[in-house]
PDB file as gemmi writes it, atoms N, CA and C in Angstrom:
CRYST1    1.000    1.000    1.000  90.00  90.00  90.00 P 1                      
ATOM      1  N   MET A   1       2.730   4.609  -4.036  1.00  0.00           N  
ATOM      2  CA  MET A   1       1.135   5.921  -4.635  1.00  0.00           C  
ATOM      3  C   MET A   1       0.745   6.333  -3.139  1.00  0.00           C  
ATOM      4  N   CYS A   2       0.385   5.460  -2.219  1.00  0.00           N  
ATOM      5  CA  CYS A   2      -0.058   5.582  -0.873  1.00  0.00           C  
ATOM      6  C   CYS A   2       0.722   7.066   0.173  1.00  0.00           C  
ATOM      7  N   GLY A   3       2.099   7.815  -0.046  1.00  0.00           N  
ATOM      8  CA  GLY A   3       2.492   8.861   0.005  1.00  0.00           C  
ATOM      9  C   GLY A   3       2.296   9.678  -0.965  1.00  0.00           C  
ATOM     10  N   PHE A   4       1.462   9.654  -2.253  1.00  0.00           N  
ATOM     11  CA  PHE A   4       1.516  10.621  -3.437  1.00  0.00           C  
ATOM     12  C   PHE A   4       0.991  11.573  -2.293  1.00  0.00           C  
ATOM     13  N   GLY A   5       1.278  12.947  -2.458  1.00  0.00           N  
ATOM     14  CA  GLY A   5       0.835  14.093  -2.145  1.00  0.00           C  
ATOM     15  C   GLY A   5       1.646  15.027  -1.058  1.00  0.00           C  
ATOM     16  N   GLY A   6       3.249  14.607  -0.839  1.00  0.00           N  
ATOM     17  CA  GLY A   6       3.985  14.698  -0.044  1.00  0.00           C  
ATOM     18  C   GLY A   6       3.758  14.261   1.146  1.00  0.00           C  
ATOM     19  N   VAL A   7       4.913  14.810   2.640  1.00  0.00           N  
ATOM     20  CA  VAL A   7       5.030  14.382   3.534  1.00  0.00           C  
ATOM     21  C   VAL A   7       4.247  14.025   4.130  1.00  0.00           C  
ATOM     22  N   ALA A   8       2.842  14.889   4.714  1.00  0.00           N  
ATOM     23  CA  ALA A   8       2.048  14.936   5.052  1.00  0.00           C  
ATOM     24  C   ALA A   8       0.970  13.416   4.656  1.00  0.00           C  
ATOM     25  N   ALA A   9       1.035  12.879   3.533  1.00  0.00           N  
ATOM     26  CA  ALA A   9       0.353  11.894   2.770  1.00  0.00           C  
ATOM     27  C   ALA A   9       1.098  10.728   3.770  1.00  0.00           C  
ATOM     28  N   SER A  10       2.941  10.833   3.112  1.00  0.00           N  
ATOM     29  CA  SER A  10       3.341   9.578   3.765  1.00  0.00           C  
ATOM     30  C   SER A  10       3.157   9.514   5.030  1.00  0.00           C  
ATOM     31  N   LEU A  11       3.194  10.393   5.849  1.00  0.00           N  
ATOM     32  CA  LEU A  11       3.142  10.126   7.354  1.00  0.00           C  
ATOM     33  C   LEU A  11       1.837   9.065   7.712  1.00  0.00           C  
ATOM     34  N   THR A  12       0.699   9.436   7.001  1.00  0.00           N  
ATOM     35  CA  THR A  12      -0.592   8.958   7.073  1.00  0.00           C  
ATOM     36  C   THR A  12      -0.294   7.846   6.516  1.00  0.00           C  
ATOM     37  N   CYS A  13       0.084   7.633   5.793  1.00  0.00           N  
ATOM     38  CA  CYS A  13       0.525   6.380   5.120  1.00  0.00           C  
ATOM     39  C   CYS A  13       1.481   5.050   6.770  1.00  0.00           C  
ATOM     40  N   MET A  14       2.724   5.737   7.328  1.00  0.00           N  
ATOM     41  CA  MET A  14       3.165   5.556   8.117  1.00  0.00           C  
ATOM     42  C   MET A  14       2.896   5.606   9.795  1.00  0.00           C  
ATOM     43  N   GLN A  15       1.617   6.375   9.651  1.00  0.00           N  
ATOM     44  CA  GLN A  15       1.508   6.331  10.871  1.00  0.00           C  
ATOM     45  C   GLN A  15      -0.213   5.971  11.647  1.00  0.00           C  
ATOM     46  N   THR A  16      -0.817   5.910  10.786  1.00  0.00           N  
ATOM     47  CA  THR A  16      -2.001   5.846  10.770  1.00  0.00           C  
ATOM     48  C   THR A  16      -2.862   4.970   9.650  1.00  0.00           C  
ATOM     49  N   PRO A  17      -2.745   3.849   9.554  1.00  0.00           N  
ATOM     50  CA  PRO A  17      -3.324   2.993   8.523  1.00  0.00           C  
ATOM     51  C   PRO A  17      -4.818   2.656   8.239  1.00  0.00           C  
ATOM     52  N   ASN A  18      -5.517   2.818   9.177  1.00  0.00           N  
ATOM     53  CA  ASN A  18      -6.849   3.084   9.484  1.00  0.00           C  
ATOM     54  C   ASN A  18      -7.288   4.383   8.271  1.00  0.00           C  
ATOM     55  N   LEU A  19      -6.931   5.441   8.276  1.00  0.00           N  
ATOM     56  CA  LEU A  19      -7.155   6.688   7.282  1.00  0.00           C  
ATOM     57  C   LEU A  19      -6.245   6.007   5.629  1.00  0.00           C  
ATOM     58  N   VAL A  20      -5.265   5.212   5.183  1.00  0.00           N  
ATOM     59  CA  VAL A  20      -5.282   4.611   3.953  1.00  0.00           C  
ATOM     60  C   VAL A  20      -6.974   4.586   3.320  1.00  0.00           C  
ATOM     61  N   ASN A  21      -6.482   4.931   2.094  1.00  0.00           N  
ATOM     62  CA  ASN A  21      -7.705   5.027   1.123  1.00  0.00           C  
ATOM     63  C   ASN A  21      -7.496   3.258   0.230  1.00  0.00           C  
ATOM     64  N   VAL A  22      -7.249   2.298   0.837  1.00  0.00           N  
ATOM     65  CA  VAL A  22      -7.300   1.440   0.010  1.00  0.00           C  
ATOM     66  C   VAL A  22      -7.578   1.178  -1.184  1.00  0.00           C  
ATOM     67  N   PRO A  23      -9.262   1.289  -1.382  1.00  0.00           N  
ATOM     68  CA  PRO A  23      -9.665   1.075  -2.942  1.00  0.00           C  
ATOM     69  C   PRO A  23      -9.308   2.438  -3.872  1.00  0.00           C  
ATOM     70  N   PHE A  24      -8.934   3.288  -3.588  1.00  0.00           N  
ATOM     71  CA  PHE A  24      -7.798   3.867  -4.244  1.00  0.00           C  
ATOM     72  C   PHE A  24      -6.571   3.536  -4.483  1.00  0.00           C  
ATOM     73  N   LEU A  25      -5.854   3.317  -3.603  1.00  0.00           N  
ATOM     74  CA  LEU A  25      -4.287   2.611  -4.396  1.00  0.00           C  
ATOM     75  C   LEU A  25      -5.292   1.052  -5.417  1.00  0.00           C  
ATOM     76  N   ILE A  26      -5.618   0.541  -4.780  1.00  0.00           N  
ATOM     77  CA  ILE A  26      -6.239  -1.085  -6.298  1.00  0.00           C  
ATOM     78  C   ILE A  26      -6.455  -0.330  -7.277  1.00  0.00           C  
ATOM     79  N   ALA A  27      -7.209   1.191  -7.451  1.00  0.00           N  
ATOM     80  CA  ALA A  27      -8.185   1.821  -8.878  1.00  0.00           C  
ATOM     81  C   ALA A  27      -6.499   2.296  -8.860  1.00  0.00           C  
ATOM     82  N   GLU A  28      -5.723   3.030  -8.601  1.00  0.00           N  
ATOM     83  CA  GLU A  28      -4.590   3.201  -9.214  1.00  0.00           C  
ATOM     84  C   GLU A  28      -3.379   2.459  -9.808  1.00  0.00           C  
ATOM     85  N   ALA A  29      -3.159   1.443  -8.692  1.00  0.00           N  
ATOM     86  CA  ALA A  29      -2.621   0.062  -9.768  1.00  0.00           C  
ATOM     87  C   ALA A  29      -2.947  -0.462 -10.950  1.00  0.00           C  
ATOM     88  N   ASN A  30      -4.283  -1.006 -10.744  1.00  0.00           N  
ATOM     89  CA  ASN A  30      -5.121  -1.499 -12.127  1.00  0.00           C  
ATOM     90  C   ASN A  30      -5.158  -0.743 -13.181  1.00  0.00           C  
ATOM     91  N   SER A  31      -5.059   0.974 -12.642  1.00  0.00           N  
ATOM     92  CA  SER A  31      -4.317   2.041 -13.827  1.00  0.00           C  
ATOM     93  C   SER A  31      -3.074   1.909 -13.902  1.00  0.00           C  
ATOM     94  N   VAL A  32      -2.232   1.877 -13.706  1.00  0.00           N  
ATOM     95  CA  VAL A  32      -0.920   1.740 -14.392  1.00  0.00           C  
ATOM     96  C   VAL A  32      -0.542   0.624 -14.761  1.00  0.00           C  
ATOM     97  N   ALA A  33      -0.911   0.061 -14.355  1.00  0.00           N  
ATOM     98  CA  ALA A  33      -1.559  -1.713 -14.854  1.00  0.00           C  
ATOM     99  C   ALA A  33      -1.898  -1.605 -16.643  1.00  0.00           C  
ATOM    100  N   ALA A  34      -3.300  -0.853 -16.809  1.00  0.00           N  
ATOM    101  CA  ALA A  34      -3.432  -0.987 -17.761  1.00  0.00           C  
ATOM    102  C   ALA A  34      -2.841  -0.290 -19.151  1.00  0.00           C  
ATOM    103  N   ALA A  35      -2.026   0.968 -18.266  1.00  0.00           N  
ATOM    104  CA  ALA A  35      -1.329   1.688 -19.286  1.00  0.00           C  
ATOM    105  C   ALA A  35      -0.074   0.854 -19.636  1.00  0.00           C  
ATOM    106  N   GLY A  36       0.164  -0.574 -19.154  1.00  0.00           N  
ATOM    107  CA  GLY A  36       1.389  -1.469 -19.412  1.00  0.00           C  
ATOM    108  C   GLY A  36       2.456  -0.575 -18.831  1.00  0.00           C  
ATOM    109  N   ASN A  37       2.663  -0.046 -17.907  1.00  0.00           N  
ATOM    110  CA  ASN A  37       3.954   0.589 -16.943  1.00  0.00           C  
ATOM    111  C   ASN A  37       3.987  -0.726 -16.201  1.00  0.00           C  
ATOM    112  N   ILE A  38       3.519  -1.975 -15.497  1.00  0.00           N  
ATOM    113  CA  ILE A  38       3.576  -2.117 -14.348  1.00  0.00           C  
ATOM    114  C   ILE A  38       2.750  -3.998 -15.080  1.00  0.00           C  
ATOM    115  N   ASP A  39       2.804  -5.061 -14.402  1.00  0.00           N  
ATOM    116  CA  ASP A  39       2.538  -6.226 -14.991  1.00  0.00           C  
ATOM    117  C   ASP A  39       0.639  -6.232 -14.201  1.00  0.00           C  
ATOM    118  N   ALA A  40       0.383  -6.691 -14.534  1.00  0.00           N  
ATOM    119  CA  ALA A  40      -1.489  -7.100 -14.663  1.00  0.00           C  
ATOM    120  C   ALA A  40      -1.653  -7.165 -12.993  1.00  0.00           C  
ATOM    121  N   THR A  41      -2.355  -6.416 -12.356  1.00  0.00           N  
ATOM    122  CA  THR A  41      -2.649  -6.669 -11.027  1.00  0.00           C  
ATOM    123  C   THR A  41      -3.534  -8.547 -11.170  1.00  0.00           C  
ATOM    124  N   SER A  42      -3.749  -8.969 -11.870  1.00  0.00           N  
ATOM    125  CA  SER A  42      -4.366  -9.954 -11.631  1.00  0.00           C  
ATOM    126  C   SER A  42      -3.302 -11.196 -11.326  1.00  0.00           C  
ATOM    127  N   ASN A  43      -2.263 -11.291 -11.876  1.00  0.00           N  
ATOM    128  CA  ASN A  43      -1.199 -11.832 -11.859  1.00  0.00           C  
ATOM    129  C   ASN A  43      -0.762 -12.193 -10.049  1.00  0.00           C  
ATOM    130  N   ILE A  44      -1.379 -11.219  -9.266  1.00  0.00           N  
ATOM    131  CA  ILE A  44      -1.476 -11.569  -7.549  1.00  0.00           C  
ATOM    132  C   ILE A  44      -2.734 -11.490  -7.367  1.00  0.00           C  
ATOM    133  N   ASN A  45      -3.900 -11.914  -7.719  1.00  0.00           N  
ATOM    134  CA  ASN A  45      -5.001 -12.154  -7.320  1.00  0.00           C  
ATOM    135  C   ASN A  45      -5.063 -13.508  -6.438  1.00  0.00           C  
ATOM    136  N   GLY A  46      -5.515 -13.083  -5.368  1.00  0.00           N  
ATOM    137  CA  GLY A  46      -5.720 -14.831  -4.563  1.00  0.00           C  
ATOM    138  C   GLY A  46      -4.258 -14.782  -4.239  1.00  0.00           C  
ATOM    139  N   ASP A  47      -3.408 -14.163  -4.183  1.00  0.00           N  
ATOM    140  CA  ASP A  47      -2.171 -14.994  -3.595  1.00  0.00           C  
ATOM    141  C   ASP A  47      -1.973 -14.359  -2.422  1.00  0.00           C  
ATOM    142  N   ARG A  48      -0.999 -14.790  -1.336  1.00  0.00           N  
ATOM    143  CA  ARG A  48      -0.681 -14.776  -0.328  1.00  0.00           C  
ATOM    144  C   ARG A  48       0.626 -13.308  -0.289  1.00  0.00           C  
ATOM    145  N   VAL A  49       0.415 -12.562   0.206  1.00  0.00           N  
ATOM    146  CA  VAL A  49       1.785 -11.372   0.525  1.00  0.00           C  
ATOM    147  C   VAL A  49       2.140 -11.572   1.937  1.00  0.00           C  
ATOM    148  N   PHE A  50       3.363 -11.564   2.235  1.00  0.00           N  
ATOM    149  CA  PHE A  50       3.744 -11.391   3.298  1.00  0.00           C  
ATOM    150  C   PHE A  50       5.186 -10.254   3.536  1.00  0.00           C  
ATOM    151  N   ILE A  51       4.612  -9.385   4.558  1.00  0.00           N  
ATOM    152  CA  ILE A  51       5.118  -8.020   5.023  1.00  0.00           C  
ATOM    153  C   ILE A  51       6.030  -8.312   6.150  1.00  0.00           C  
ATOM    154  N   TYR A  52       7.409  -8.662   5.783  1.00  0.00           N  
ATOM    155  CA  TYR A  52       7.980  -8.504   7.398  1.00  0.00           C  
ATOM    156  C   TYR A  52       8.547  -6.934   8.040  1.00  0.00           C  
ATOM    157  N   HIS A  53       8.371  -7.113   8.913  1.00  0.00           N  
ATOM    158  CA  HIS A  53       8.023  -5.441   9.977  1.00  0.00           C  
ATOM    159  C   HIS A  53       9.058  -5.694  11.195  1.00  0.00           C  
ATOM    160  N   GLY A  54       9.971  -4.741  11.324  1.00  0.00           N  
ATOM    161  CA  GLY A  54      11.183  -5.021  12.433  1.00  0.00           C  
ATOM    162  C   GLY A  54      10.143  -4.260  13.708  1.00  0.00           C  
ATOM    163  N   THR A  55      10.924  -5.099  14.726  1.00  0.00           N  
ATOM    164  CA  THR A  55       9.934  -4.495  16.177  1.00  0.00           C  
ATOM    165  C   THR A  55      11.126  -2.986  16.549  1.00  0.00           C  
ATOM    166  N   ASN A  56      11.992  -2.720  16.216  1.00  0.00           N  
ATOM    167  CA  ASN A  56      12.807  -1.539  16.159  1.00  0.00           C  
ATOM    168  C   ASN A  56      12.591  -0.540  15.402  1.00  0.00           C  
ATOM    169  N   ASP A  57      12.004  -0.832  14.513  1.00  0.00           N  
ATOM    170  CA  ASP A  57      11.392   0.227  13.753  1.00  0.00           C  
ATOM    171  C   ASP A  57      10.119   1.199  14.381  1.00  0.00           C  
ATOM    172  N   ASN A  58      10.786   2.663  14.760  1.00  0.00           N  
ATOM    173  CA  ASN A  58      10.024   3.530  15.147  1.00  0.00           C  
ATOM    174  C   ASN A  58       9.538   4.610  14.375  1.00  0.00           C  
ATOM    175  N   VAL A  59       9.798   4.438  12.926  1.00  0.00           N  
ATOM    176  CA  VAL A  59       9.398   5.352  11.825  1.00  0.00           C  
ATOM    177  C   VAL A  59       7.315   4.781  11.520  1.00  0.00           C  
ATOM    178  N   VAL A  60       7.862   3.614  11.209  1.00  0.00           N  
ATOM    179  CA  VAL A  60       6.696   3.110  10.361  1.00  0.00           C  
ATOM    180  C   VAL A  60       5.608   1.856  11.149  1.00  0.00           C  
ATOM    181  N   TYR A  61       4.688   2.716  11.777  1.00  0.00           N  
ATOM    182  CA  TYR A  61       3.462   2.023  12.318  1.00  0.00           C  
ATOM    183  C   TYR A  61       3.403   0.168  11.959  1.00  0.00           C  
ATOM    184  N   PRO A  62       3.579  -0.387  13.308  1.00  0.00           N  
ATOM    185  CA  PRO A  62       3.215  -2.145  12.471  1.00  0.00           C  
ATOM    186  C   PRO A  62       1.812  -2.525  11.742  1.00  0.00           C  
ATOM    187  N   GLY A  63       0.759  -1.635  12.100  1.00  0.00           N  
ATOM    188  CA  GLY A  63      -0.567  -2.216  11.255  1.00  0.00           C  
ATOM    189  C   GLY A  63      -0.498  -1.635   9.807  1.00  0.00           C  
ATOM    190  N   THR A  64       0.412  -0.745   9.611  1.00  0.00           N  
ATOM    191  CA  THR A  64       0.522  -0.650   8.270  1.00  0.00           C  
ATOM    192  C   THR A  64       0.441  -1.851   7.256  1.00  0.00           C  
ATOM    193  N   ALA A  65       1.468  -2.726   7.393  1.00  0.00           N  
ATOM    194  CA  ALA A  65       2.042  -3.629   6.834  1.00  0.00           C  
ATOM    195  C   ALA A  65       0.511  -5.028   6.937  1.00  0.00           C  
ATOM    196  N   TYR A  66      -0.535  -4.595   7.291  1.00  0.00           N  
ATOM    197  CA  TYR A  66      -1.559  -5.704   7.403  1.00  0.00           C  
ATOM    198  C   TYR A  66      -2.953  -5.076   6.853  1.00  0.00           C  
ATOM    199  N   HIS A  67      -3.274  -6.104   5.667  1.00  0.00           N  
ATOM    200  CA  HIS A  67      -4.619  -5.492   5.081  1.00  0.00           C  
ATOM    201  C   HIS A  67      -5.178  -6.983   4.608  1.00  0.00           C  
ATOM    202  N   ASP A  68      -6.363  -6.951   5.238  1.00  0.00           N  
ATOM    203  CA  ASP A  68      -7.129  -8.417   5.121  1.00  0.00           C  
ATOM    204  C   ASP A  68      -8.370  -7.794   3.632  1.00  0.00           C  
ATOM    205  N   LEU A  69      -7.390  -8.132   2.588  1.00  0.00           N  
ATOM    206  CA  LEU A  69      -8.900  -7.526   1.712  1.00  0.00           C  
ATOM    207  C   LEU A  69      -9.304  -9.205   1.072  1.00  0.00           C  
TER     208      LEU A  69                                                      
END                                                                             
C-alpha cells in the first residue's frame, strides 16, 4: 500500500522513506485484516522483522527498510 496512488507514490516509498505515512499503512493493514483478506496483524505484534537490502540496488533507498516502531 505504500505505493498506492501511482508512480509518484511508489517513488516516495522507495526514495524518501521519511515521507512515508507509517500510521496510515498500519491502519490499512489492520483494515484489510479485519475484512479477512490477510491474517491478523496481531500475529506479528512484538516480532522482529528482518529486511535485507543489496548494496548494489540503485532504485530503492536503503533507509526504506528501517522502521523502529
